[in-house]
N, C-alpha and C positions, 0 to 999 in steps of 0.2 A: 504494500500500500504506500509506503514511504517513497519507493522508487517512482511510482506513478505520479505522486504528488510533486516530486522534484522535477520530473520531466515536464509536467504541465506548467510549473512555475518558470522553467527555462524557456519554453516556447512562448509563454505569455510575455516575458520580458523582452524577447527578441522582437516581437511584434510591436511593442510600445516604443522602441527606439528607432523607428523608421524616420528617414530624413526626407525633406521635400526640397526640390530645387527652386531657387528664386526665379520668377518670370519664366517658368518652364514651358509655357505656351506661347512665348514671344509676343505677347499682346502689348507690352510697354517698350517703346523705343525712344532713345535720346536723340534729339535732332541737333547735330553739330552742323555748322554752316555748310561744309562740303559733303557730308555723308550722314547717314543714320546708323546707329549702333543699338543692339538690344540692351535694355537696361539690366545692370548687374552682370553682364557678360563682357569678356575681353576678346577683341578681334585684332588683326593686323591693320585695320583701316586707318588708325591715326598715323601710321608710318607710311603706308603705301599711298595714301591720299595726297601726300606731298609730291609724289611722282605722277599723279593723275590716274591711279588705278584703285578701284574699290573692289575688294575680293568677297566681302560679305554684304549682302543687300537684303532688304525686306521683300518678301514674296507673298502674294495672295493665295498661293497654292498650299493650303494648310490641311492637315489631317483632322485637327480639331482646333477650334478657335478661328480667329480672323487672319492671323499672319503666321508665317514661318520664315526661316532664313534660307537664302540661296547662297551657296558657297561655291566660288569659282577659282580655279587656278589662273593666275595672271603672270604674264611675262613682262618684266621691266627691263629697260635699257636694251632694247632690241634682242631680247632673249638671253641676256647675260645673267639675269637673276630671275628665278622662278619663285613666286610667292603662292603658297597653297591657301585656299580658303579654309579657315579653321575658326572655331569658336570654343572658348574655354571659360571656366570659372576661376582658373588659377591666375596668379599674378605673374 
């Protein structure tokens, strides 16, 4: 009986510690003069926009909600630098 009770407590505690992603549905976007960026997310847009390339953009093609992200690989300086479209919560 004690083993069953311990197993139930362990499974209940795992379910209670679930995390949620901020702005996981990409509904909120920060409008910076040259580009838009999903709120609370980091993209290479601040750096690539200086060279005229935006690799992450807002898209209306969403699975749920109104918006999603469109990530494209961009060539900079006539193909000398390749910048992937990526999005992350890391700094």
